[in-house]
PDB file of the backbone (N, CA, C, O) and the ligand in Angstrom, with CONECT records:
HET     ZN  A 101       1
ATOM      1  N   MET A   1     -15.668  15.103   4.801  1.00  0.00           N
ATOM      2  CA  MET A   1     -15.315  14.239   5.946  1.00  0.00           C
ATOM      3  C   MET A   1     -13.949  13.629   5.710  1.00  0.00           C
ATOM      4  O   MET A   1     -13.534  13.414   4.571  1.00  0.00           O
ATOM      5  N   PRO A   2     -13.270  13.359   6.781  1.00  0.00           N
ATOM      6  CA  PRO A   2     -11.904  12.803   6.676  1.00  0.00           C
ATOM      7  C   PRO A   2     -11.903  11.324   6.335  1.00  0.00           C
ATOM      8  O   PRO A   2     -11.459  10.489   7.124  1.00  0.00           O
ATOM      9  N   ILE A   3     -12.400  11.017   5.164  1.00  0.00           N
ATOM     10  CA  ILE A   3     -12.409   9.620   4.754  1.00  0.00           C
ATOM     11  C   ILE A   3     -11.059   9.265   4.144  1.00  0.00           C
ATOM     12  O   ILE A   3     -10.527   9.967   3.284  1.00  0.00           O
ATOM     13  N   ARG A   4     -10.536   8.156   4.622  1.00  0.00           N
ATOM     14  CA  ARG A   4      -9.258   7.696   4.097  1.00  0.00           C
ATOM     15  C   ARG A   4      -9.438   6.293   3.545  1.00  0.00           C
ATOM     16  O   ARG A   4     -10.320   5.542   3.960  1.00  0.00           O
ATOM     17  N   GLU A   5      -8.595   5.974   2.621  1.00  0.00           N
ATOM     18  CA  GLU A   5      -8.669   4.664   2.006  1.00  0.00           C
ATOM     19  C   GLU A   5      -7.443   3.864   2.415  1.00  0.00           C
ATOM     20  O   GLU A   5      -6.318   4.363   2.392  1.00  0.00           O
ATOM     21  N   PHE A   6      -7.681   2.632   2.783  1.00  0.00           N
ATOM     22  CA  PHE A   6      -6.588   1.783   3.233  1.00  0.00           C
ATOM     23  C   PHE A   6      -6.550   0.486   2.440  1.00  0.00           C
ATOM     24  O   PHE A   6      -7.551   0.038   1.880  1.00  0.00           O
ATOM     25  N   CYS A   7      -5.369  -0.093   2.412  1.00  0.00           N
ATOM     26  CA  CYS A   7      -5.212  -1.401   1.799  1.00  0.00           C
ATOM     27  C   CYS A   7      -4.653  -2.340   2.863  1.00  0.00           C
ATOM     28  O   CYS A   7      -3.574  -2.107   3.408  1.00  0.00           O
ATOM     29  N   CYS A   8      -5.395  -3.394   3.149  1.00  0.00           N
ATOM     30  CA  CYS A   8      -4.968  -4.339   4.177  1.00  0.00           C
ATOM     31  C   CYS A   8      -3.704  -5.063   3.718  1.00  0.00           C
ATOM     32  O   CYS A   8      -3.645  -5.593   2.609  1.00  0.00           O
ATOM     33  N   ASN A   9      -2.709  -5.077   4.579  1.00  0.00           N
ATOM     34  CA  ASN A   9      -1.469  -5.778   4.240  1.00  0.00           C
ATOM     35  C   ASN A   9      -1.617  -7.285   4.437  1.00  0.00           C
ATOM     36  O   ASN A   9      -0.780  -8.071   3.995  1.00  0.00           O
ATOM     37  N   GLY A  10      -2.691  -7.665   5.104  1.00  0.00           N
ATOM     38  CA  GLY A  10      -2.886  -9.081   5.370  1.00  0.00           C
ATOM     39  C   GLY A  10      -3.576  -9.794   4.228  1.00  0.00           C
ATOM     40  O   GLY A  10      -3.123 -10.842   3.769  1.00  0.00           O
ATOM     41  N   CYS A  11      -4.682  -9.214   3.771  1.00  0.00           N
ATOM     42  CA  CYS A  11      -5.466  -9.899   2.742  1.00  0.00           C
ATOM     43  C   CYS A  11      -5.636  -9.060   1.479  1.00  0.00           C
ATOM     44  O   CYS A  11      -6.192  -9.537   0.490  1.00  0.00           O
ATOM     45  N   GLY A  12      -5.171  -7.839   1.506  1.00  0.00           N
ATOM     46  CA  GLY A  12      -5.200  -7.030   0.296  1.00  0.00           C
ATOM     47  C   GLY A  12      -6.507  -6.303   0.044  1.00  0.00           C
ATOM     48  O   GLY A  12      -6.667  -5.643  -0.983  1.00  0.00           O
ATOM     49  N   VAL A  13      -7.432  -6.421   0.968  1.00  0.00           N
ATOM     50  CA  VAL A  13      -8.705  -5.732   0.795  1.00  0.00           C
ATOM     51  C   VAL A  13      -8.511  -4.224   0.916  1.00  0.00           C
ATOM     52  O   VAL A  13      -7.776  -3.740   1.777  1.00  0.00           O
ATOM     53  N   VAL A  14      -9.175  -3.511   0.050  1.00  0.00           N
ATOM     54  CA  VAL A  14      -9.151  -2.054   0.129  1.00  0.00           C
ATOM     55  C   VAL A  14     -10.431  -1.597   0.799  1.00  0.00           C
ATOM     56  O   VAL A  14     -11.528  -1.998   0.411  1.00  0.00           O
ATOM     57  N   PHE A  15     -10.283  -0.764   1.796  1.00  0.00           N
ATOM     58  CA  PHE A  15     -11.470  -0.295   2.498  1.00  0.00           C
ATOM     59  C   PHE A  15     -11.322   1.163   2.864  1.00  0.00           C
ATOM     60  O   PHE A  15     -10.217   1.704   2.906  1.00  0.00           O
ATOM     61  N   GLU A  16     -12.439   1.780   3.124  1.00  0.00           N
ATOM     62  CA  GLU A  16     -12.443   3.180   3.497  1.00  0.00           C
ATOM     63  C   GLU A  16     -12.889   3.307   4.939  1.00  0.00           C
ATOM     64  O   GLU A  16     -13.662   2.494   5.446  1.00  0.00           O
ATOM     65  N   ALA A  17     -12.390   4.335   5.583  1.00  0.00           N
ATOM     66  CA  ALA A  17     -12.773   4.551   6.971  1.00  0.00           C
ATOM     67  C   ALA A  17     -12.668   6.024   7.314  1.00  0.00           C
ATOM     68  O   ALA A  17     -11.880   6.774   6.737  1.00  0.00           O
ATOM     69  N   LEU A  18     -13.479   6.402   8.260  1.00  0.00           N
ATOM     70  CA  LEU A  18     -13.402   7.775   8.752  1.00  0.00           C
ATOM     71  C   LEU A  18     -12.253   7.874   9.737  1.00  0.00           C
ATOM     72  O   LEU A  18     -12.190   7.136  10.720  1.00  0.00           O
ATOM     73  N   VAL A  19     -11.367   8.778   9.463  1.00  0.00           N
ATOM     74  CA  VAL A  19     -10.194   8.925  10.310  1.00  0.00           C
ATOM     75  C   VAL A  19     -10.093  10.363  10.787  1.00  0.00           C
ATOM     76  O   VAL A  19      -9.993  11.299   9.994  1.00  0.00           O
ATOM     77  N   PHE A  20     -10.121  10.511  12.092  1.00  0.00           N
ATOM     78  CA  PHE A  20     -10.061  11.848  12.655  1.00  0.00           C
ATOM     79  C   PHE A  20      -8.691  12.157  13.245  1.00  0.00           C
ATOM     80  O   PHE A  20      -8.352  13.317  13.476  1.00  0.00           O
ATOM     81  N   SER A  21      -7.916  11.122  13.482  1.00  0.00           N
ATOM     82  CA  SER A  21      -6.593  11.345  14.063  1.00  0.00           C
ATOM     83  C   SER A  21      -5.679  10.191  13.693  1.00  0.00           C
ATOM     84  O   SER A  21      -6.125   9.171  13.166  1.00  0.00           O
ATOM     85  N   ALA A  22      -4.424  10.359  13.967  1.00  0.00           N
ATOM     86  CA  ALA A  22      -3.455   9.310  13.647  1.00  0.00           C
ATOM     87  C   ALA A  22      -3.757   8.050  14.454  1.00  0.00           C
ATOM     88  O   ALA A  22      -3.539   6.933  13.985  1.00  0.00           O
ATOM     89  N   ASP A  23      -4.265   8.245  15.684  1.00  0.00           N
ATOM     90  CA  ASP A  23      -4.614   7.081  16.494  1.00  0.00           C
ATOM     91  C   ASP A  23      -5.744   6.302  15.852  1.00  0.00           C
ATOM     92  O   ASP A  23      -5.732   5.071  15.824  1.00  0.00           O
ATOM     93  N   ASP A  24      -6.724   7.034  15.336  1.00  0.00           N
ATOM     94  CA  ASP A  24      -7.834   6.379  14.662  1.00  0.00           C
ATOM     95  C   ASP A  24      -7.329   5.574  13.483  1.00  0.00           C
ATOM     96  O   ASP A  24      -7.756   4.445  13.243  1.00  0.00           O
ATOM     97  N   GLU A  25      -6.422   6.176  12.764  1.00  0.00           N
ATOM     98  CA  GLU A  25      -5.899   5.518  11.575  1.00  0.00           C
ATOM     99  C   GLU A  25      -5.201   4.212  11.942  1.00  0.00           C
ATOM    100  O   GLU A  25      -5.376   3.190  11.280  1.00  0.00           O
ATOM    101  N   ALA A  26      -4.419   4.265  12.993  1.00  0.00           N
ATOM    102  CA  ALA A  26      -3.681   3.072  13.397  1.00  0.00           C
ATOM    103  C   ALA A  26      -4.604   1.995  13.937  1.00  0.00           C
ATOM    104  O   ALA A  26      -4.288   0.807  13.882  1.00  0.00           O
ATOM    105  N   ALA A  27      -5.753   2.420  14.462  1.00  0.00           N
ATOM    106  CA  ALA A  27      -6.673   1.468  15.085  1.00  0.00           C
ATOM    107  C   ALA A  27      -7.662   0.886  14.095  1.00  0.00           C
ATOM    108  O   ALA A  27      -8.394  -0.050  14.416  1.00  0.00           O
ATOM    109  N   GLU A  28      -7.685   1.429  12.915  1.00  0.00           N
ATOM    110  CA  GLU A  28      -8.639   0.912  11.926  1.00  0.00           C
ATOM    111  C   GLU A  28      -8.364  -0.557  11.644  1.00  0.00           C
ATOM    112  O   GLU A  28      -7.219  -0.981  11.485  1.00  0.00           O
ATOM    113  N   GLN A  29      -9.437  -1.312  11.587  1.00  0.00           N
ATOM    114  CA  GLN A  29      -9.299  -2.738  11.337  1.00  0.00           C
ATOM    115  C   GLN A  29      -9.847  -3.094   9.965  1.00  0.00           C
ATOM    116  O   GLN A  29     -10.824  -2.517   9.487  1.00  0.00           O
ATOM    117  N   CYS A  30      -9.198  -4.047   9.363  1.00  0.00           N
ATOM    118  CA  CYS A  30      -9.678  -4.537   8.074  1.00  0.00           C
ATOM    119  C   CYS A  30     -11.039  -5.197   8.272  1.00  0.00           C
ATOM    120  O   CYS A  30     -11.195  -6.028   9.167  1.00  0.00           O
ATOM    121  N   PRO A  31     -12.017  -4.844   7.457  1.00  0.00           N
ATOM    122  CA  PRO A  31     -13.357  -5.413   7.601  1.00  0.00           C
ATOM    123  C   PRO A  31     -13.403  -6.892   7.232  1.00  0.00           C
ATOM    124  O   PRO A  31     -14.369  -7.589   7.543  1.00  0.00           O
ATOM    125  N   ALA A  32     -12.375  -7.352   6.582  1.00  0.00           N
ATOM    126  CA  ALA A  32     -12.377  -8.742   6.126  1.00  0.00           C
ATOM    127  C   ALA A  32     -11.667  -9.662   7.112  1.00  0.00           C
ATOM    128  O   ALA A  32     -12.171 -10.738   7.433  1.00  0.00           O
ATOM    129  N   CYS A  33     -10.506  -9.246   7.591  1.00  0.00           N
ATOM    130  CA  CYS A  33      -9.723 -10.130   8.451  1.00  0.00           C
ATOM    131  C   CYS A  33      -9.441  -9.532   9.827  1.00  0.00           C
ATOM    132  O   CYS A  33      -8.908 -10.210  10.706  1.00  0.00           O
ATOM    133  N   GLY A  34      -9.797  -8.272  10.010  1.00  0.00           N
ATOM    134  CA  GLY A  34      -9.654  -7.664  11.324  1.00  0.00           C
ATOM    135  C   GLY A  34      -8.245  -7.202  11.636  1.00  0.00           C
ATOM    136  O   GLY A  34      -7.967  -6.761  12.751  1.00  0.00           O
ATOM    137  N   SER A  35      -7.367  -7.298  10.677  1.00  0.00           N
ATOM    138  CA  SER A  35      -5.996  -6.882  10.911  1.00  0.00           C
ATOM    139  C   SER A  35      -5.879  -5.364  10.957  1.00  0.00           C
ATOM    140  O   SER A  35      -6.598  -4.655  10.254  1.00  0.00           O
ATOM    141  N   THR A  36      -4.974  -4.879  11.784  1.00  0.00           N
ATOM    142  CA  THR A  36      -4.733  -3.443  11.822  1.00  0.00           C
ATOM    143  C   THR A  36      -3.464  -3.098  11.051  1.00  0.00           C
ATOM    144  O   THR A  36      -2.980  -1.967  11.089  1.00  0.00           O
ATOM    145  N   ASP A  37      -2.941  -4.098  10.353  1.00  0.00           N
ATOM    146  CA  ASP A  37      -1.752  -3.877   9.545  1.00  0.00           C
ATOM    147  C   ASP A  37      -2.182  -3.468   8.139  1.00  0.00           C
ATOM    148  O   ASP A  37      -2.534  -4.303   7.306  1.00  0.00           O
ATOM    149  N   HIS A  38      -2.143  -2.188   7.907  1.00  0.00           N
ATOM    150  CA  HIS A  38      -2.635  -1.710   6.620  1.00  0.00           C
ATOM    151  C   HIS A  38      -1.792  -0.554   6.130  1.00  0.00           C
ATOM    152  O   HIS A  38      -1.080   0.096   6.895  1.00  0.00           O
ATOM    153  N   SER A  39      -1.890  -0.318   4.848  1.00  0.00           N
ATOM    154  CA  SER A  39      -1.211   0.816   4.252  1.00  0.00           C
ATOM    155  C   SER A  39      -2.250   1.845   3.834  1.00  0.00           C
ATOM    156  O   SER A  39      -3.335   1.512   3.358  1.00  0.00           O
ATOM    157  N   ARG A  40      -1.892   3.075   4.022  1.00  0.00           N
ATOM    158  CA  ARG A  40      -2.824   4.118   3.646  1.00  0.00           C
ATOM    159  C   ARG A  40      -2.696   4.407   2.159  1.00  0.00           C
ATOM    160  O   ARG A  40      -1.598   4.566   1.625  1.00  0.00           O
ATOM    161  N   LEU A  41      -3.828   4.469   1.522  1.00  0.00           N
ATOM    162  CA  LEU A  41      -3.838   4.837   0.117  1.00  0.00           C
ATOM    163  C   LEU A  41      -4.153   6.320   0.024  1.00  0.00           C
ATOM    164  O   LEU A  41      -5.029   6.830   0.722  1.00  0.00           O
ATOM    165  N   TYR A  42      -3.449   6.979  -0.819  1.00  0.00           N
ATOM    166  CA  TYR A  42      -3.719   8.392  -0.992  1.00  0.00           C
ATOM    167  C   TYR A  42      -4.859   8.564  -1.981  1.00  0.00           C
ATOM    168  O   TYR A  42      -5.440   7.584  -2.447  1.00  0.00           O
ATOM    169  N   SER A  43      -5.161   9.755  -2.283  1.00  0.00           N
ATOM    170  CA  SER A  43      -6.357  10.039  -3.076  1.00  0.00           C
ATOM    171  C   SER A  43      -6.504   9.112  -4.273  1.00  0.00           C
ATOM    172  O   SER A  43      -5.543   8.489  -4.724  1.00  0.00           O
ATOM    173  N   VAL A  44      -7.721   9.037  -4.770  1.00  0.00           N
ATOM    174  CA  VAL A  44      -8.013   8.122  -5.866  1.00  0.00           C
ATOM    175  C   VAL A  44      -7.126   8.385  -7.066  1.00  0.00           C
ATOM    176  O   VAL A  44      -7.010   7.550  -7.963  1.00  0.00           O
ATOM    177  N   PHE A  45      -6.510   9.533  -7.073  1.00  0.00           N
ATOM    178  CA  PHE A  45      -5.654   9.859  -8.206  1.00  0.00           C
ATOM    179  C   PHE A  45      -4.396   9.005  -8.201  1.00  0.00           C
ATOM    180  O   PHE A  45      -3.746   8.826  -9.232  1.00  0.00           O
ATOM    181  N   GLY A  46      -4.065   8.487  -7.042  1.00  0.00           N
ATOM    182  CA  GLY A  46      -2.817   7.731  -6.966  1.00  0.00           C
ATOM    183  C   GLY A  46      -3.029   6.268  -6.655  1.00  0.00           C
ATOM    184  O   GLY A  46      -2.132   5.604  -6.134  1.00  0.00           O
ATOM    185  N   VAL A  47      -4.213   5.756  -6.970  1.00  0.00           N
ATOM    186  CA  VAL A  47      -4.533   4.383  -6.622  1.00  0.00           C
ATOM    187  C   VAL A  47      -4.476   3.473  -7.835  1.00  0.00           C
ATOM    188  O   VAL A  47      -5.020   2.368  -7.824  1.00  0.00           O
ATOM    189  N   ALA A  48      -3.824   3.940  -8.862  1.00  0.00           N
ATOM    190  CA  ALA A  48      -3.744   3.135 -10.078  1.00  0.00           C
ATOM    191  C   ALA A  48      -3.095   1.796  -9.769  1.00  0.00           C
ATOM    192  O   ALA A  48      -2.080   1.727  -9.075  1.00  0.00           O
ATOM    193  N   GLY A  49      -3.680   0.758 -10.282  1.00  0.00           N
ATOM    194  CA  GLY A  49      -3.101  -0.560 -10.114  1.00  0.00           C
ATOM    195  C   GLY A  49      -3.597  -1.287  -8.880  1.00  0.00           C
ATOM    196  O   GLY A  49      -3.219  -2.432  -8.633  1.00  0.00           O
ATOM    197  N   THR A  50      -4.435  -0.629  -8.112  1.00  0.00           N
ATOM    198  CA  THR A  50      -4.950  -1.279  -6.914  1.00  0.00           C
ATOM    199  C   THR A  50      -5.970  -2.353  -7.276  1.00  0.00           C
ATOM    200  O   THR A  50      -6.877  -2.132  -8.079  1.00  0.00           O
ATOM    201  N   ASP A  51      -5.803  -3.475  -6.685  1.00  0.00           N
ATOM    202  CA  ASP A  51      -6.769  -4.547  -6.929  1.00  0.00           C
ATOM    203  C   ASP A  51      -8.122  -4.155  -6.368  1.00  0.00           C
ATOM    204  O   ASP A  51      -8.225  -3.644  -5.253  1.00  0.00           O
ATOM    205  N   LYS A  52      -9.130  -4.396  -7.137  1.00  0.00           N
ATOM    206  CA  LYS A  52     -10.470  -4.049  -6.688  1.00  0.00           C
ATOM    207  C   LYS A  52     -11.088  -5.229  -5.951  1.00  0.00           C
ATOM    208  O   LYS A  52     -11.882  -5.988  -6.506  1.00  0.00           O
ATOM    209  N   LYS A  53     -10.713  -5.357  -4.721  1.00  0.00           N
ATOM    210  CA  LYS A  53     -11.224  -6.456  -3.918  1.00  0.00           C
ATOM    211  C   LYS A  53     -12.176  -5.935  -2.844  1.00  0.00           C
ATOM    212  O   LYS A  53     -12.243  -6.470  -1.737  1.00  0.00           O
ATOM    213  N   LEU A  54     -12.891  -4.908  -3.188  1.00  0.00           N
ATOM    214  CA  LEU A  54     -13.799  -4.334  -2.211  1.00  0.00           C
ATOM    215  C   LEU A  54     -14.884  -5.336  -1.828  1.00  0.00           C
ATOM    216  O   LEU A  54     -15.337  -6.141  -2.641  1.00  0.00           O
ATOM    217  N   LEU A  55     -15.271  -5.258  -0.595  1.00  0.00           N
ATOM    218  CA  LEU A  55     -16.275  -6.181  -0.102  1.00  0.00           C
ATOM    219  C   LEU A  55     -17.649  -5.838  -0.652  1.00  0.00           C
ATOM    220  O   LEU A  55     -18.441  -6.717  -0.992  1.00  0.00           O
ATOM    221  N   SER A  56     -17.909  -4.557  -0.731  1.00  0.00           N
ATOM    222  CA  SER A  56     -19.228  -4.148  -1.187  1.00  0.00           C
ATOM    223  C   SER A  56     -19.399  -4.446  -2.670  1.00  0.00           C
ATOM    224  O   SER A  56     -18.497  -4.218  -3.476  1.00  0.00           O
ATOM    225  N   SER A  57     -20.531  -4.940  -2.996  1.00  0.00           N
ATOM    226  CA  SER A  57     -20.805  -5.228  -4.394  1.00  0.00           C
ATOM    227  C   SER A  57     -21.757  -4.185  -4.951  1.00  0.00           C
ATOM    228  O   SER A  57     -22.443  -3.487  -4.203  1.00  0.00           O
ATOM    229  N   GLY A  58     -21.790  -4.089  -6.245  1.00  0.00           N
ATOM    230  CA  GLY A  58     -22.684  -3.130  -6.867  1.00  0.00           C
ATOM    231  C   GLY A  58     -22.008  -1.795  -7.055  1.00  0.00           C
ATOM    232  O   GLY A  58     -20.784  -1.691  -7.133  1.00  0.00           O
ATOM    233  N   SER A  59     -22.829  -0.793  -7.125  1.00  0.00           N
ATOM    234  CA  SER A  59     -22.303   0.533  -7.402  1.00  0.00           C
ATOM    235  C   SER A  59     -21.591   1.107  -6.193  1.00  0.00           C
ATOM    236  O   SER A  59     -21.685   0.594  -5.078  1.00  0.00           O
ATOM    237  N   CYS A  60     -20.888   2.173  -6.452  1.00  0.00           N
ATOM    238  CA  CYS A  60     -20.133   2.810  -5.383  1.00  0.00           C
ATOM    239  C   CYS A  60     -21.063   3.692  -4.577  1.00  0.00           C
ATOM    240  O   CYS A  60     -21.483   4.747  -5.052  1.00  0.00           O
ATOM    241  N   GLY A  61     -21.383   3.284  -3.387  1.00  0.00           N
ATOM    242  CA  GLY A  61     -22.310   4.067  -2.578  1.00  0.00           C
ATOM    243  C   GLY A  61     -21.653   4.733  -1.405  1.00  0.00           C
ATOM    244  O   GLY A  61     -22.308   5.435  -0.635  1.00  0.00           O
ATOM    245  N   SER A  62     -20.345   4.519  -1.258  1.00  0.00           N
ATOM    246  CA  SER A  62     -19.684   5.055  -0.081  1.00  0.00           C
ATOM    247  C   SER A  62     -18.841   6.276  -0.393  1.00  0.00           C
ATOM    248  O   SER A  62     -18.258   6.883   0.506  1.00  0.00           O
ATOM    249  N   CYS A  63     -18.776   6.632  -1.648  1.00  0.00           N
ATOM    250  CA  CYS A  63     -17.984   7.793  -1.982  1.00  0.00           C
ATOM    251  C   CYS A  63     -18.849   8.862  -2.611  1.00  0.00           C
ATOM    252  O   CYS A  63     -19.881   8.562  -3.212  1.00  0.00           O
ATOM    253  N   ALA A  64     -18.441  10.078  -2.477  1.00  0.00           N
ATOM    254  CA  ALA A  64     -19.228  11.186  -2.979  1.00  0.00           C
ATOM    255  C   ALA A  64     -18.718  11.652  -4.340  1.00  0.00           C
ATOM    256  O   ALA A  64     -19.282  12.558  -4.953  1.00  0.00           O
ATOM    257  N   SER A  65     -17.666  11.033  -4.789  1.00  0.00           N
ATOM    258  CA  SER A  65     -17.095  11.458  -6.043  1.00  0.00           C
ATOM    259  C   SER A  65     -17.858  10.862  -7.222  1.00  0.00           C
ATOM    260  O   SER A  65     -18.471   9.800  -7.113  1.00  0.00           O
ATOM    261  N   HIS A  66     -17.809  11.542  -8.305  1.00  0.00           N
ATOM    262  CA  HIS A  66     -18.458  11.042  -9.512  1.00  0.00           C
ATOM    263  C   HIS A  66     -17.631   9.913 -10.115  1.00  0.00           C
ATOM    264  O   HIS A  66     -18.163   8.975 -10.709  1.00  0.00           O
ATOM    265  N   SER A  67     -16.362  10.025  -9.953  1.00  0.00           N
ATOM    266  CA  SER A  67     -15.501   8.993 -10.506  1.00  0.00           C
ATOM    267  C   SER A  67     -14.471   8.581  -9.474  1.00  0.00           C
ATOM    268  O   SER A  67     -13.785   9.424  -8.895  1.00  0.00           O
ATOM    269  N   CYS A  68     -14.367   7.301  -9.251  1.00  0.00           N
ATOM    270  CA  CYS A  68     -13.368   6.816  -8.320  1.00  0.00           C
ATOM    271  C   CYS A  68     -12.984   5.405  -8.729  1.00  0.00           C
ATOM    272  O   CYS A  68     -13.599   4.822  -9.623  1.00  0.00           O
ATOM    273  N   SER A  69     -11.986   4.865  -8.088  1.00  0.00           N
ATOM    274  CA  SER A  69     -11.505   3.546  -8.456  1.00  0.00           C
ATOM    275  C   SER A  69     -12.567   2.490  -8.208  1.00  0.00           C
ATOM    276  O   SER A  69     -12.555   1.426  -8.827  1.00  0.00           O
ATOM    277  N   THR A  70     -13.489   2.791  -7.296  1.00  0.00           N
ATOM    278  CA  THR A  70     -14.539   1.830  -6.998  1.00  0.00           C
ATOM    279  C   THR A  70     -15.587   1.809  -8.097  1.00  0.00           C
ATOM    280  O   THR A  70     -16.026   0.750  -8.545  1.00  0.00           O
ATOM    281  N   CYS A  71     -15.977   3.005  -8.521  1.00  0.00           N
ATOM    282  CA  CYS A  71     -16.984   3.089  -9.567  1.00  0.00           C
ATOM    283  C   CYS A  71     -16.453   2.491 -10.859  1.00  0.00           C
ATOM    284  O   CYS A  71     -17.129   1.701 -11.518  1.00  0.00           O
ATOM    285  N   GLY A  72     -15.243   2.877 -11.210  1.00  0.00           N
ATOM    286  CA  GLY A  72     -14.642   2.335 -12.424  1.00  0.00           C
ATOM    287  C   GLY A  72     -15.351   2.761 -13.680  1.00  0.00           C
ATOM    288  O   GLY A  72     -15.140   2.176 -14.743  1.00  0.00           O
ATOM    289  N   SER A  73     -16.189   3.771 -13.578  1.00  0.00           N
ATOM    290  CA  SER A  73     -16.931   4.217 -14.751  1.00  0.00           C
ATOM    291  C   SER A  73     -16.204   5.378 -15.422  1.00  0.00           C
ATOM    292  O   SER A  73     -15.222   5.904 -14.898  1.00  0.00           O
ATOM    293  N   GLY A  74     -16.690   5.750 -16.551  1.00  0.00           N
ATOM    294  CA  GLY A  74     -16.076   6.842 -17.284  1.00  0.00           C
ATOM    295  C   GLY A  74     -14.859   6.377 -18.047  1.00  0.00           C
ATOM    296  O   GLY A  74     -14.707   5.190 -18.337  1.00  0.00           O
ATOM    297  N   GLY A  75     -14.027   7.285 -18.359  1.00  0.00           N
ATOM    298  CA  GLY A  75     -12.835   6.888 -19.044  1.00  0.00           C
ATOM    299  C   GLY A  75     -12.791   7.414 -20.426  1.00  0.00           C
ATOM    300  O   GLY A  75     -11.828   7.163 -21.152  1.00  0.00           O
TER     301      GLY A  75
HETATM  302 ZN    ZN A 101      -7.530  -7.876   5.720  1.00  0.00          ZN2+
END
């Protein structure tokens, strides 16, 4: 699925969303503050240094990967 990861420019929250088109991407709202001002994060391989301010607590249940910045496991 076309899941993309975004970082809110307003509050810094990182969130994921299903994006099917550029319009969808631009319309995505931050789940924390509702802002549509966000930066797109590229694959988890390039998210080093991202603050882990995800809203969801606990394990990573929204990604299908074994290892991601949310899980933070392995290493
Ligand atoms: Zn926000």
